[in-house]
Every structure is written in structure tokens, then in C-alpha cells.
TILO-497405 format. One record per atom (N, C-alpha, C): atom name; x, y, z. Coordinates in steps of 0.05 Angstrom, whole numbers. Layout:
N
<guke atome="CA" u="X" v="Y" w="Z"/>
...
// end
This chain:
122
<guke atome="N" u="34" v="1273" w="-397"/>
<guke atome="CA" u="38" v="1257" w="-421"/>
<guke atome="C" u="18" v="1266" w="-443"/>
<guke atome="N" u="24" v="1259" w="-467"/>
<guke atome="CA" u="8" v="1267" w="-489"/>
<guke atome="C" u="-17" v="1250" w="-492"/>
<guke atome="N" u="-33" v="1257" w="-512"/>
<guke atome="CA" u="-58" v="1242" w="-516"/>
<guke atome="C" u="-52" v="1213" w="-524"/>
<guke atome="N" u="-72" v="1196" w="-521"/>
<guke atome="CA" u="-70" v="1168" w="-528"/>
<guke atome="C" u="-69" v="1165" w="-558"/>
<guke atome="N" u="-49" v="1152" w="-569"/>
<guke atome="CA" u="-47" v="1150" w="-598"/>
<guke atome="C" u="-67" v="1130" w="-610"/>
<guke atome="N" u="-72" v="1133" w="-635"/>
<guke atome="CA" u="-90" v="1114" w="-650"/>
<guke atome="C" u="-73" v="1091" w="-659"/>
<guke atome="N" u="-82" v="1066" w="-653"/>
<guke atome="CA" u="-67" v="1042" w="-659"/>
<guke atome="C" u="-58" v="1040" w="-688"/>
<guke atome="N" u="-76" v="1046" w="-706"/>
<guke atome="CA" u="-70" v="1042" w="-735"/>
<guke atome="C" u="-48" v="1061" w="-744"/>
<guke atome="N" u="-44" v="1083" w="-730"/>
<guke atome="CA" u="-24" v="1103" w="-737"/>
<guke atome="C" u="3" v="1096" w="-725"/>
<guke atome="N" u="4" v="1078" w="-706"/>
<guke atome="CA" u="29" v="1072" w="-691"/>
<guke atome="C" u="38" v="1043" w="-693"/>
<guke atome="N" u="20" v="1025" w="-687"/>
<guke atome="CA" u="27" v="997" w="-686"/>
<guke atome="C" u="20" v="982" w="-711"/>
<guke atome="N" u="37" v="965" w="-720"/>
<guke atome="CA" u="32" v="949" w="-743"/>
<guke atome="C" u="10" v="928" w="-737"/>
<guke atome="N" u="-2" v="917" w="-758"/>
<guke atome="CA" u="-24" v="898" w="-754"/>
<guke atome="C" u="-14" v="872" w="-740"/>
<guke atome="N" u="12" v="867" w="-740"/>
<guke atome="CA" u="23" v="843" w="-728"/>
<guke atome="C" u="27" v="845" w="-698"/>
<guke atome="N" u="22" v="869" w="-686"/>
<guke atome="CA" u="26" v="873" w="-658"/>
<guke atome="C" u="-1" v="866" w="-644"/>
<guke atome="N" u="1" v="846" w="-627"/>
<guke atome="CA" u="-23" v="837" w="-612"/>
<guke atome="C" u="-30" v="858" w="-590"/>
<guke atome="N" u="-55" v="863" w="-587"/>
<guke atome="CA" u="-64" v="882" w="-567"/>
<guke atome="C" u="-87" v="870" w="-550"/>
<guke atome="N" u="-89" v="880" w="-526"/>
<guke atome="CA" u="-110" v="870" w="-507"/>
<guke atome="C" u="-128" v="893" w="-499"/>
<guke atome="N" u="-154" v="888" w="-497"/>
<guke atome="CA" u="-172" v="907" w="-486"/>
<guke atome="C" u="-167" v="911" w="-456"/>
<guke atome="N" u="-177" v="932" w="-445"/>
<guke atome="CA" u="-172" v="937" w="-416"/>
<guke atome="C" u="-183" v="915" w="-398"/>
<guke atome="N" u="-206" v="904" w="-406"/>
<guke atome="CA" u="-217" v="881" w="-390"/>
<guke atome="C" u="-198" v="857" w="-390"/>
<guke atome="N" u="-186" v="852" w="-414"/>
<guke atome="CA" u="-167" v="830" w="-416"/>
<guke atome="C" u="-142" v="836" w="-399"/>
<guke atome="N" u="-133" v="861" w="-399"/>
<guke atome="CA" u="-110" v="869" w="-383"/>
<guke atome="C" u="-116" v="865" w="-353"/>
<guke atome="N" u="-141" v="872" w="-345"/>
<guke atome="CA" u="-149" v="868" w="-317"/>
<guke atome="C" u="-147" v="839" w="-309"/>
<guke atome="N" u="-157" v="821" w="-326"/>
<guke atome="CA" u="-155" v="792" w="-321"/>
<guke atome="C" u="-126" v="783" w="-320"/>
<guke atome="N" u="-110" v="791" w="-339"/>
<guke atome="CA" u="-82" v="783" w="-340"/>
<guke atome="C" u="-67" v="792" w="-316"/>
<guke atome="N" u="-72" v="816" w="-306"/>
<guke atome="CA" u="-57" v="827" w="-284"/>
<guke atome="C" u="-71" v="821" w="-257"/>
<guke atome="N" u="-96" v="812" w="-258"/>
<guke atome="CA" u="-111" v="807" w="-233"/>
<guke atome="C" u="-117" v="833" w="-218"/>
<guke atome="N" u="-123" v="854" w="-234"/>
<guke atome="CA" u="-128" v="881" w="-222"/>
<guke atome="C" u="-156" v="890" w="-231"/>
<guke atome="N" u="-166" v="910" w="-216"/>
<guke atome="CA" u="-191" v="922" w="-224"/>
<guke atome="C" u="-187" v="941" w="-247"/>
<guke atome="N" u="-208" v="949" w="-260"/>
<guke atome="CA" u="-206" v="967" w="-282"/>
<guke atome="C" u="-195" v="994" w="-273"/>
<guke atome="N" u="-203" v="1002" w="-249"/>
<guke atome="CA" u="-192" v="1028" w="-238"/>
<guke atome="C" u="-162" v="1026" w="-234"/>
<guke atome="N" u="-151" v="1003" w="-225"/>
<guke atome="CA" u="-122" v="1000" w="-221"/>
<guke atome="C" u="-108" v="1001" w="-248"/>
<guke atome="N" u="-119" v="988" w="-268"/>
<guke atome="CA" u="-107" v="988" w="-294"/>
<guke atome="C" u="-107" v="1016" w="-306"/>
<guke atome="N" u="-129" v="1030" w="-303"/>
<guke atome="CA" u="-129" v="1058" w="-312"/>
<guke atome="C" u="-109" v="1075" w="-298"/>
<guke atome="N" u="-104" v="1069" w="-272"/>
<guke atome="CA" u="-84" v="1084" w="-257"/>
<guke atome="C" u="-56" v="1078" w="-267"/>
<guke atome="N" u="-51" v="1053" w="-275"/>
<guke atome="CA" u="-25" v="1046" w="-287"/>
<guke atome="C" u="-21" v="1062" w="-313"/>
<guke atome="N" u="-42" v="1065" w="-328"/>
<guke atome="CA" u="-40" v="1081" w="-353"/>
<guke atome="C" u="-36" v="1111" w="-347"/>
<guke atome="N" u="-51" v="1121" w="-327"/>
<guke atome="CA" u="-47" v="1150" w="-320"/>
<guke atome="C" u="-19" v="1155" w="-309"/>
<guke atome="N" u="-9" v="1136" w="-294"/>
<guke atome="CA" u="17" v="1140" w="-281"/>
<guke atome="C" u="40" v="1135" w="-301"/>
<guke atome="N" u="34" v="1126" w="-325"/>
<guke atome="CA" u="55" v="1121" w="-345"/>
<guke atome="C" u="69" v="1094" w="-341"/>
<guke atome="N" u="57" v="1076" w="-326"/>
<guke atome="CA" u="70" v="1049" w="-323"/>
<guke atome="C" u="63" v="1030" w="-346"/>
<guke atome="N" u="42" v="1037" w="-360"/>
<guke atome="CA" u="33" v="1023" w="-384"/>
<guke atome="C" u="25" v="1044" w="-405"/>
<guke atome="N" u="26" v="1036" w="-430"/>
<guke atome="CA" u="16" v="1053" w="-451"/>
<guke atome="C" u="-8" v="1039" w="-465"/>
<guke atome="N" u="-26" v="1055" w="-475"/>
<guke atome="CA" u="-49" v="1044" w="-490"/>
<guke atome="C" u="-51" v="1059" w="-516"/>
<guke atome="N" u="-65" v="1046" w="-535"/>
<guke atome="CA" u="-71" v="1059" w="-560"/>
<guke atome="C" u="-102" v="1058" w="-563"/>
<guke atome="N" u="-112" v="1073" w="-581"/>
<guke atome="CA" u="-141" v="1074" w="-585"/>
<guke atome="C" u="-147" v="1063" w="-613"/>
<guke atome="N" u="-165" v="1044" w="-614"/>
<guke atome="CA" u="-174" v="1033" w="-640"/>
<guke atome="C" u="-205" v="1030" w="-638"/>
<guke atome="N" u="-219" v="1043" w="-657"/>
<guke atome="CA" u="-248" v="1043" w="-657"/>
<guke atome="C" u="-259" v="1051" w="-630"/>
<guke atome="N" u="-247" v="1070" w="-617"/>
<guke atome="CA" u="-256" v="1081" w="-592"/>
<guke atome="C" u="-249" v="1064" w="-567"/>
<guke atome="N" u="-236" v="1041" w="-571"/>
<guke atome="CA" u="-229" v="1024" w="-549"/>
<guke atome="C" u="-200" v="1027" w="-542"/>
<guke atome="N" u="-194" v="1029" w="-516"/>
<guke atome="CA" u="-166" v="1030" w="-507"/>
<guke atome="C" u="-154" v="1002" w="-507"/>
<guke atome="N" u="-131" v="999" w="-519"/>
<guke atome="CA" u="-117" v="974" w="-522"/>
<guke atome="C" u="-88" v="976" w="-513"/>
<guke atome="N" u="-79" v="956" w="-499"/>
<guke atome="CA" u="-51" v="955" w="-490"/>
<guke atome="C" u="-37" v="933" w="-506"/>
<guke atome="N" u="-13" v="939" w="-516"/>
<guke atome="CA" u="2" v="918" w="-530"/>
<guke atome="C" u="7" v="895" w="-512"/>
<guke atome="N" u="1" v="871" w="-522"/>
<guke atome="CA" u="5" v="846" w="-506"/>
<guke atome="C" u="34" v="843" w="-497"/>
<guke atome="N" u="52" v="853" w="-513"/>
<guke atome="CA" u="81" v="851" w="-507"/>
<guke atome="C" u="88" v="865" w="-480"/>
<guke atome="N" u="71" v="883" w="-471"/>
<guke atome="CA" u="76" v="898" w="-446"/>
<guke atome="C" u="71" v="881" w="-421"/>
<guke atome="N" u="59" v="857" w="-424"/>
<guke atome="CA" u="52" v="841" w="-402"/>
<guke atome="C" u="67" v="814" w="-404"/>
<guke atome="N" u="75" v="803" w="-381"/>
<guke atome="CA" u="89" v="777" w="-381"/>
<guke atome="C" u="84" v="765" w="-354"/>
<guke atome="N" u="74" v="741" w="-354"/>
<guke atome="CA" u="70" v="726" w="-329"/>
<guke atome="C" u="53" v="740" w="-308"/>
<guke atome="N" u="32" v="753" w="-317"/>
<guke atome="CA" u="13" v="766" w="-299"/>
<guke atome="C" u="22" v="792" w="-288"/>
<guke atome="N" u="43" v="804" w="-299"/>
<guke atome="CA" u="53" v="830" w="-290"/>
<guke atome="C" u="62" v="846" w="-314"/>
<guke atome="N" u="64" v="873" w="-311"/>
<guke atome="CA" u="77" v="888" w="-333"/>
<guke atome="C" u="106" v="879" w="-336"/>
<guke atome="N" u="117" v="880" w="-360"/>
<guke atome="CA" u="144" v="871" w="-365"/>
<guke atome="C" u="163" v="887" w="-346"/>
<guke atome="N" u="181" v="872" w="-335"/>
<guke atome="CA" u="201" v="883" w="-316"/>
<guke atome="C" u="217" v="905" w="-330"/>
<guke atome="N" u="218" v="929" w="-318"/>
<guke atome="CA" u="233" v="951" w="-328"/>
<guke atome="C" u="217" v="969" w="-346"/>
<guke atome="N" u="192" v="961" w="-354"/>
<guke atome="CA" u="177" v="978" w="-373"/>
<guke atome="C" u="170" v="1005" w="-361"/>
<guke atome="N" u="160" v="1005" w="-336"/>
<guke atome="CA" u="152" v="1031" w="-324"/>
<guke atome="C" u="176" v="1050" w="-323"/>
<guke atome="N" u="199" v="1040" w="-314"/>
<guke atome="CA" u="223" v="1058" w="-313"/>
<guke atome="C" u="231" v="1068" w="-340"/>
<guke atome="N" u="230" v="1050" w="-360"/>
<guke atome="CA" u="237" v="1058" w="-387"/>
<guke atome="C" u="218" v="1079" w="-398"/>
<guke atome="N" u="192" v="1076" w="-392"/>
<guke atome="CA" u="173" v="1096" w="-401"/>
<guke atome="C" u="178" v="1123" w="-387"/>
<guke atome="N" u="186" v="1122" w="-363"/>
<guke atome="CA" u="193" v="1147" w="-348"/>
<guke atome="C" u="217" v="1161" w="-362"/>
<guke atome="N" u="238" v="1145" w="-368"/>
<guke atome="CA" u="261" v="1156" w="-381"/>
<guke atome="C" u="254" v="1169" w="-408"/>
<guke atome="N" u="237" v="1155" w="-423"/>
<guke atome="CA" u="229" v="1165" w="-449"/>
<guke atome="C" u="212" v="1191" w="-446"/>
<guke atome="N" u="194" v="1190" w="-427"/>
<guke atome="CA" u="178" v="1214" w="-421"/>
<guke atome="C" u="195" v="1238" w="-413"/>
<guke atome="N" u="214" v="1233" w="-395"/>
<guke atome="CA" u="232" v="1254" w="-387"/>
<guke atome="C" u="249" v="1265" w="-410"/>
<guke atome="N" u="254" v="1248" w="-430"/>
<guke atome="CA" u="269" v="1256" w="-453"/>
<guke atome="C" u="252" v="1272" w="-473"/>
<guke atome="N" u="226" v="1275" w="-467"/>
<guke atome="CA" u="208" v="1291" w="-483"/>
<guke atome="C" u="193" v="1275" w="-504"/>
<guke atome="N" u="194" v="1248" w="-503"/>
<guke atome="CA" u="180" v="1231" w="-522"/>
<guke atome="C" u="150" v="1233" w="-516"/>
<guke atome="N" u="134" v="1234" w="-537"/>
<guke atome="CA" u="105" v="1232" w="-534"/>
<guke atome="C" u="98" v="1202" w="-533"/>
<guke atome="N" u="74" v="1196" w="-526"/>
<guke atome="CA" u="66" v="1167" w="-524"/>
<guke atome="C" u="69" v="1154" w="-552"/>
<guke atome="N" u="62" v="1169" w="-572"/>
<guke atome="CA" u="65" v="1158" w="-599"/>
<guke atome="C" u="94" v="1152" w="-605"/>
<guke atome="N" u="111" v="1170" w="-599"/>
<guke atome="CA" u="140" v="1166" w="-604"/>
<guke atome="C" u="151" v="1143" w="-587"/>
<guke atome="N" u="141" v="1140" w="-563"/>
<guke atome="CA" u="150" v="1118" w="-546"/>
<guke atome="C" u="142" v="1091" w="-559"/>
<guke atome="N" u="118" v="1089" w="-567"/>
<guke atome="CA" u="109" v="1064" w="-579"/>
<guke atome="C" u="124" v="1058" w="-605"/>
<guke atome="N" u="128" v="1078" w="-621"/>
<guke atome="CA" u="144" v="1074" w="-646"/>
<guke atome="C" u="172" v="1064" w="-639"/>
<guke atome="N" u="184" v="1077" w="-620"/>
<guke atome="CA" u="212" v="1070" w="-613"/>
<guke atome="C" u="213" v="1041" w="-602"/>
<guke atome="N" u="194" v="1034" w="-585"/>
<guke atome="CA" u="194" v="1008" w="-573"/>
<guke atome="C" u="191" v="986" w="-594"/>
<guke atome="N" u="178" v="992" w="-617"/>
<guke atome="CA" u="173" v="972" w="-637"/>
<guke atome="C" u="190" v="976" w="-662"/>
<guke atome="N" u="209" v="994" w="-661"/>
<guke atome="CA" u="227" v="998" w="-684"/>
<guke atome="C" u="249" v="978" w="-684"/>
<guke atome="N" u="253" v="965" w="-707"/>
<guke atome="CA" u="274" v="944" w="-709"/>
<guke atome="C" u="302" v="957" w="-704"/>
<guke atome="N" u="318" v="942" w="-688"/>
<guke atome="CA" u="345" v="950" w="-682"/>
<guke atome="C" u="361" v="924" w="-680"/>
<guke atome="N" u="375" v="918" w="-701"/>
<guke atome="CA" u="390" v="892" w="-702"/>
<guke atome="C" u="413" v="891" w="-682"/>
<guke atome="N" u="421" v="914" w="-671"/>
<guke atome="CA" u="442" v="913" w="-651"/>
<guke atome="C" u="433" v="906" w="-623"/>
<guke atome="N" u="406" v="904" w="-620"/>
<guke atome="CA" u="395" v="896" w="-594"/>
<guke atome="C" u="388" v="866" w="-595"/>
<guke atome="N" u="392" v="852" w="-573"/>
<guke atome="CA" u="381" v="825" w="-571"/>
<guke atome="C" u="351" v="826" w="-572"/>
<guke atome="N" u="339" v="811" w="-589"/>
<guke atome="CA" u="310" v="812" w="-591"/>
<guke atome="C" u="299" v="829" w="-614"/>
<guke atome="N" u="316" v="843" w="-628"/>
<guke atome="CA" u="311" v="858" w="-652"/>
<guke atome="C" u="295" v="884" w="-649"/>
<guke atome="N" u="280" v="887" w="-627"/>
<guke atome="CA" u="266" v="913" w="-621"/>
<guke atome="C" u="270" v="919" w="-591"/>
<guke atome="N" u="268" v="944" w="-583"/>
<guke atome="CA" u="271" v="950" w="-555"/>
<guke atome="C" u="251" v="935" w="-537"/>
<guke atome="N" u="226" v="932" w="-545"/>
<guke atome="CA" u="207" v="917" w="-528"/>
<guke atome="C" u="214" v="888" w="-525"/>
<guke atome="N" u="224" v="876" w="-547"/>
<guke atome="CA" u="232" v="848" w="-545"/>
<guke atome="C" u="257" v="845" w="-528"/>
<guke atome="N" u="275" v="863" w="-530"/>
<guke atome="CA" u="300" v="863" w="-514"/>
<guke atome="C" u="292" v="865" w="-484"/>
<guke atome="N" u="273" v="883" w="-478"/>
<guke atome="CA" u="264" v="886" w="-451"/>
<guke atome="C" u="251" v="861" w="-441"/>
<guke atome="N" u="235" v="848" w="-457"/>
<guke atome="CA" u="222" v="823" w="-450"/>
<guke atome="C" u="241" v="800" w="-445"/>
<guke atome="N" u="265" v="802" w="-457"/>
<guke atome="CA" u="285" v="780" w="-454"/>
<guke atome="C" u="307" v="788" w="-435"/>
<guke atome="N" u="300" v="804" w="-415"/>
<guke atome="CA" u="319" v="812" w="-394"/>
<guke atome="C" u="343" v="827" w="-403"/>
<guke atome="N" u="340" v="844" w="-423"/>
<guke atome="CA" u="362" v="861" w="-432"/>
<guke atome="C" u="354" v="891" w="-426"/>
<guke atome="N" u="340" v="895" w="-404"/>
<guke atome="CA" u="330" v="921" w="-398"/>
<guke atome="C" u="352" v="942" w="-394"/>
<guke atome="N" u="374" v="934" w="-383"/>
<guke atome="CA" u="396" v="953" w="-378"/>
<guke atome="C" u="405" v="966" w="-404"/>
<guke atome="N" u="409" v="950" w="-424"/>
<guke atome="CA" u="418" v="960" w="-450"/>
<guke atome="C" u="396" v="978" w="-463"/>
<guke atome="N" u="371" v="970" w="-461"/>
<guke atome="CA" u="349" v="986" w="-472"/>
<guke atome="C" u="348" v="1013" w="-458"/>
<guke atome="N" u="349" v="1012" w="-431"/>
<guke atome="CA" u="347" v="1037" w="-416"/>
<guke atome="C" u="371" v="1055" w="-421"/>
<guke atome="N" u="395" v="1043" w="-425"/>
<guke atome="CA" u="419" v="1059" w="-431"/>
<guke atome="C" u="415" v="1074" w="-458"/>
<guke atome="N" u="403" v="1060" w="-477"/>
<guke atome="CA" u="399" v="1073" w="-503"/>
<guke atome="C" u="378" v="1096" w="-501"/>
<guke atome="N" u="357" v="1091" w="-485"/>
<guke atome="CA" u="337" v="1111" w="-481"/>
<guke atome="C" u="349" v="1136" w="-467"/>
<guke atome="N" u="366" v="1131" w="-447"/>
<guke atome="CA" u="379" v="1153" w="-434"/>
<guke atome="C" u="398" v="1169" w="-452"/>
<guke atome="N" u="411" v="1155" w="-470"/>
<guke atome="CA" u="429" v="1168" w="-489"/>
<guke atome="C" u="414" v="1186" w="-508"/>
<guke atome="N" u="390" v="1178" w="-515"/>
<guke atome="CA" u="373" v="1194" w="-533"/>
<guke atome="C" u="364" v="1220" w="-520"/>
<guke atome="N" u="365" v="1221" w="-494"/>
<guke atome="CA" u="356" v="1245" w="-479"/>
<guke atome="C" u="376" v="1267" w="-481"/>
<guke atome="N" u="401" v="1261" w="-489"/>
<guke atome="CA" u="421" v="1282" w="-490"/>
<guke atome="C" u="428" v="1291" w="-518"/>
// end
């Protein structure tokens, strides 16, 4: 995967982010395990003022959002960089329930989001 994007270049100011220590608490995992999730592409992080931050939308109920890891794999296989993945996840799409791919994923519409990601690969 590509380098970690800078938050201000990718995410709008309205996107809530969590530091890695907060992610550890939310997921009940050690820092090493959270870093492994990032390395394995199961989560994405951005960098702001030297700190790694994970969009809060990527977590729900003490776990990563259902389907996120698979979706990130599909996008990676399609040649998306981390920056492009984040932009796509937060780009408004009125044809999706939830108005953005990440919100659609969070509201159990992962099949439709993944289908669109797969279609972009061709």
C-alpha cells in the first residue's frame, strides 16, 4: 500500500478522527495489534501534525465496521492508493443509502458499496 496520507489533504474538518491510543481503547486491543490492522489494510489512518489518526467512522460497537477490511482489499486490488480510498469513502453519492460509501457501509449496505468498488476495478 502507499504512504499514509495527510489528514488535511484528504479528510474534511467535519470528519471525526481518533488517535491510535483511542482506537486501542475502542477496540480493546494493544497498540501493536492496531498497528497490525493498519499494516494489513484492515484500517486506514491519516497523519496530522505527525500523529496517526483513524476516522471514527471506521469503528462501530468496539469493532471495525463490518465489511471495511474486504472493501479496502477490493479498492487496493483495483489500484487505489490510501488517499484515493479515503477520498472515495467520503465522496458524496446520492444514489447510495447513507449519502457516502462509508455511511452506506455503516448502515449495512456493504454489498452495494463493494459492488461499486468492484465495478471501478474494470
